[in-house]
Short mmCIF file of the C-alpha atoms (twelve columns), coordinates in Angstrom:
data_MODEL
# 
_entry.id   MODEL 
# 
loop_
_atom_site.group_PDB 
_atom_site.id 
_atom_site.type_symbol 
_atom_site.label_atom_id 
_atom_site.label_alt_id 
_atom_site.label_comp_id 
_atom_site.label_asym_id 
_atom_site.label_seq_id 
_atom_site.Cartn_x 
_atom_site.Cartn_y 
_atom_site.Cartn_z 
_atom_site.pdbx_PDB_model_num 
ATOM 1   C CA . UNK A 1   87.599  86.364  87.901  1 
ATOM 2   C CA . UNK A 2   90.878  87.884  89.097  1 
ATOM 3   C CA . UNK A 3   89.582  91.446  89.093  1 
ATOM 4   C CA . UNK A 4   86.461  90.400  91.009  1 
ATOM 5   C CA . UNK A 5   88.635  88.674  93.618  1 
ATOM 6   C CA . UNK A 6   90.860  91.732  93.940  1 
ATOM 7   C CA . UNK A 7   87.783  93.935  94.331  1 
ATOM 8   C CA . UNK A 8   86.449  91.606  97.028  1 
ATOM 9   C CA . UNK A 9   89.739  91.390  98.943  1 
ATOM 10  C CA . UNK A 10  90.230  95.133  98.788  1 
ATOM 11  C CA . UNK A 11  86.679  95.916  99.917  1 
ATOM 12  C CA . UNK A 12  86.842  93.487  102.846 1 
ATOM 13  C CA . UNK A 13  90.237  94.793  103.965 1 
ATOM 14  C CA . UNK A 14  89.205  98.423  103.574 1 
ATOM 15  C CA . UNK A 15  86.046  97.766  105.591 1 
ATOM 16  C CA . UNK A 16  88.044  96.065  108.361 1 
ATOM 17  C CA . UNK A 17  90.483  98.978  108.468 1 
ATOM 18  C CA . UNK A 18  87.877  101.766 108.115 1 
ATOM 19  C CA . UNK A 19  84.622  100.467 109.585 1 
ATOM 20  C CA . UNK A 20  83.294  104.005 109.992 1 
ATOM 21  C CA . UNK A 21  83.590  104.862 106.289 1 
ATOM 22  C CA . UNK A 22  80.551  105.202 104.093 1 
ATOM 23  C CA . UNK A 23  80.200  102.753 101.157 1 
ATOM 24  C CA . UNK A 24  81.150  105.498 98.709  1 
ATOM 25  C CA . UNK A 25  84.419  106.083 100.545 1 
ATOM 26  C CA . UNK A 26  85.218  102.361 100.562 1 
ATOM 27  C CA . UNK A 27  84.511  102.337 96.837  1 
ATOM 28  C CA . UNK A 28  87.058  105.111 96.343  1 
ATOM 29  C CA . UNK A 29  89.672  103.077 98.194  1 
ATOM 30  C CA . UNK A 30  88.904  100.045 96.055  1 
ATOM 31  C CA . UNK A 31  89.225  102.126 92.905  1 
ATOM 32  C CA . UNK A 32  92.547  103.517 94.071  1 
ATOM 33  C CA . UNK A 33  93.965  100.039 94.724  1 
ATOM 34  C CA . UNK A 34  92.409  97.966  91.940  1 
ATOM 35  C CA . UNK A 35  93.021  99.814  88.696  1 
ATOM 36  C CA . UNK A 36  95.090  99.169  85.602  1 
ATOM 37  C CA . UNK A 37  97.785  101.660 86.531  1 
ATOM 38  C CA . UNK A 38  98.351  100.182 90.000  1 
ATOM 39  C CA . UNK A 39  98.181  96.582  88.800  1 
ATOM 40  C CA . UNK A 40  100.587 97.231  85.928  1 
ATOM 41  C CA . UNK A 41  103.016 98.857  88.362  1 
ATOM 42  C CA . UNK A 42  102.816 95.739  90.547  1 
ATOM 43  C CA . UNK A 43  103.275 93.515  87.502  1 
ATOM 44  C CA . UNK A 44  106.388 95.376  86.426  1 
ATOM 45  C CA . UNK A 45  107.800 95.848  89.918  1 
ATOM 46  C CA . UNK A 46  107.418 92.164  90.722  1 
ATOM 47  C CA . UNK A 47  108.424 91.005  87.226  1 
ATOM 48  C CA . UNK A 48  105.194 88.983  87.058  1 
ATOM 49  C CA . UNK A 49  105.169 89.425  83.300  1 
ATOM 50  C CA . UNK A 50  108.191 87.111  82.966  1 
ATOM 51  C CA . UNK A 51  105.826 84.164  83.530  1 
ATOM 52  C CA . UNK A 52  103.777 85.112  80.481  1 
ATOM 53  C CA . UNK A 53  103.864 83.148  77.273  1 
ATOM 54  C CA . UNK A 54  103.039 85.637  74.565  1 
ATOM 55  C CA . UNK A 55  103.569 86.616  70.980  1 
ATOM 56  C CA . UNK A 56  106.444 88.853  69.876  1 
ATOM 57  C CA . UNK A 57  104.303 91.990  69.615  1 
ATOM 58  C CA . UNK A 58  103.097 91.725  73.209  1 
ATOM 59  C CA . UNK A 59  106.615 90.904  74.435  1 
ATOM 60  C CA . UNK A 60  107.889 94.021  72.665  1 
ATOM 61  C CA . UNK A 61  105.203 96.184  74.331  1 
ATOM 62  C CA . UNK A 62  105.973 94.693  77.749  1 
ATOM 63  C CA . UNK A 63  109.734 95.148  77.331  1 
ATOM 64  C CA . UNK A 64  109.147 98.805  76.404  1 
ATOM 65  C CA . UNK A 65  106.897 99.242  79.417  1 
ATOM 66  C CA . UNK A 66  109.519 97.608  81.643  1 
ATOM 67  C CA . UNK A 67  112.190 99.985  80.367  1 
ATOM 68  C CA . UNK A 68  109.867 102.952 80.895  1 
ATOM 69  C CA . UNK A 69  109.028 101.685 84.394  1 
ATOM 70  C CA . UNK A 70  112.693 101.316 85.343  1 
ATOM 71  C CA . UNK A 71  113.518 104.788 84.022  1 
ATOM 72  C CA . UNK A 72  110.700 106.406 85.995  1 
ATOM 73  C CA . UNK A 73  111.501 104.405 89.120  1 
ATOM 74  C CA . UNK A 74  115.162 105.434 89.038  1 
ATOM 75  C CA . UNK A 75  114.339 109.103 88.446  1 
ATOM 76  C CA . UNK A 76  112.540 109.440 91.810  1 
ATOM 77  C CA . UNK A 77  112.094 107.744 95.151  1 
ATOM 78  C CA . UNK A 78  109.773 104.888 94.298  1 
ATOM 79  C CA . UNK A 79  107.283 103.600 96.834  1 
ATOM 80  C CA . UNK A 80  105.142 100.476 96.460  1 
ATOM 81  C CA . UNK A 81  101.994 102.601 96.633  1 
ATOM 82  C CA . UNK A 82  103.155 104.828 93.763  1 
ATOM 83  C CA . UNK A 83  101.611 104.563 90.338  1 
ATOM 84  C CA . UNK A 84  103.876 104.976 87.376  1 
ATOM 85  C CA . UNK A 85  102.329 106.126 84.133  1 
ATOM 86  C CA . UNK A 86  102.950 103.474 81.526  1 
ATOM 87  C CA . UNK A 87  101.556 103.394 78.016  1 
ATOM 88  C CA . UNK A 88  99.687  100.206 77.063  1 
ATOM 89  C CA . UNK A 89  99.460  98.988  80.635  1 
ATOM 90  C CA . UNK A 90  96.270  96.926  80.299  1 
ATOM 91  C CA . UNK A 91  98.056  93.643  79.403  1 
ATOM 92  C CA . UNK A 92  100.294 94.071  82.448  1 
ATOM 93  C CA . UNK A 93  97.286  94.549  84.722  1 
ATOM 94  C CA . UNK A 94  95.636  91.507  83.139  1 
ATOM 95  C CA . UNK A 95  98.646  89.405  84.169  1 
ATOM 96  C CA . UNK A 96  98.081  90.242  87.845  1 
ATOM 97  C CA . UNK A 97  94.373  89.460  87.539  1 
ATOM 98  C CA . UNK A 98  95.131  86.146  85.809  1 
ATOM 99  C CA . UNK A 99  97.627  85.092  88.487  1 
ATOM 100 C CA . UNK A 100 95.144  85.928  91.248  1 
ATOM 101 C CA . UNK A 101 92.463  83.873  89.474  1 
ATOM 102 C CA . UNK A 102 94.880  80.982  88.920  1 
ATOM 103 C CA . UNK A 103 95.806  80.822  92.595  1 
ATOM 104 C CA . UNK A 104 92.116  80.911  93.531  1 
ATOM 105 C CA . UNK A 105 91.262  78.050  91.169  1 
ATOM 106 C CA . UNK A 106 94.361  76.011  92.106  1 
ATOM 107 C CA . UNK A 107 93.513  76.411  95.799  1 
ATOM 108 C CA . UNK A 108 90.143  74.780  95.117  1 
ATOM 109 C CA . UNK A 109 88.374  78.123  95.267  1 
ATOM 110 C CA . UNK A 110 89.674  79.031  98.702  1 
ATOM 111 C CA . UNK A 111 89.343  82.727  99.471  1 
ATOM 112 C CA . UNK A 112 91.485  82.267  102.582 1 
ATOM 113 C CA . UNK A 113 94.382  80.678  100.703 1 
ATOM 114 C CA . UNK A 114 94.194  83.299  97.966  1 
ATOM 115 C CA . UNK A 115 94.265  86.106  100.527 1 
ATOM 116 C CA . UNK A 116 97.180  84.427  102.321 1 
ATOM 117 C CA . UNK A 117 99.100  84.631  99.043  1 
ATOM 118 C CA . UNK A 118 98.064  88.118  97.906  1 
ATOM 119 C CA . UNK A 119 97.223  89.853  101.183 1 
ATOM 120 C CA . UNK A 120 100.850 90.776  101.918 1 
ATOM 121 C CA . UNK A 121 101.061 92.401  98.482  1 
ATOM 122 C CA . UNK A 122 97.784  94.327  98.513  1 
ATOM 123 C CA . UNK A 123 97.125  95.047  102.182 1 
ATOM 124 C CA . UNK A 124 99.845  97.739  102.453 1 
ATOM 125 C CA . UNK A 125 98.226  99.557  99.518  1 
ATOM 126 C CA . UNK A 126 94.831  99.825  101.176 1 
ATOM 127 C CA . UNK A 127 94.393  103.287 102.601 1 
ATOM 128 C CA . UNK A 128 98.028  104.400 102.501 1 
ATOM 129 C CA . UNK A 129 97.230  107.114 99.999  1 
ATOM 130 C CA . UNK A 130 94.434  108.558 102.118 1 
ATOM 131 C CA . UNK A 131 94.406  110.950 105.017 1 
ATOM 132 C CA . UNK A 132 91.381  110.635 107.236 1 
ATOM 133 C CA . UNK A 133 89.929  113.769 108.776 1 
ATOM 134 C CA . UNK A 134 87.051  113.321 111.204 1 
ATOM 135 C CA . UNK A 135 84.277  115.858 110.986 1 
ATOM 136 C CA . UNK A 136 83.205  116.243 114.613 1 
ATOM 137 C CA . UNK A 137 80.006  118.121 113.849 1 
ATOM 138 C CA . UNK A 138 78.484  115.110 112.104 1 
ATOM 139 C CA . UNK A 139 79.003  111.426 111.453 1 
ATOM 140 C CA . UNK A 140 80.961  112.132 108.291 1 
ATOM 141 C CA . UNK A 141 84.588  111.408 107.655 1 
ATOM 142 C CA . UNK A 142 86.415  113.049 104.817 1 
ATOM 143 C CA . UNK A 143 88.880  110.989 102.841 1 
ATOM 144 C CA . UNK A 144 91.392  113.168 101.051 1 
ATOM 145 C CA . UNK A 145 93.793  111.410 98.703  1 
# 
């Protein structure tokens, strides 16, 4: 449920920001924002994983990922739209999806409330990694990321 909500929020926001884009281009934006690497980076950066009740093996994997994340973040200028390569990042991405789904369910299935909570986190990520070049000889726009 959480990944479907993130897909929906990202697609709607991308469409509002880039109304002239073709569906394929909007799909590329969605894929760039909603993926395991990006979600795991958000999970680690926001320490969302600290809310997780888990077994010792998963805690060990997450602690290793957190250490790896902190090392990579300190070794370069880190930006919220950056992805950091982390091994075994799927459980970290699942945490973000689960929290999004939980807020949606707890808000009595309100898309507006869910977006009010997560919009400030995800909206800055939508389109920041793309440069838009208009092609004046046709109706096409080229999105180069």
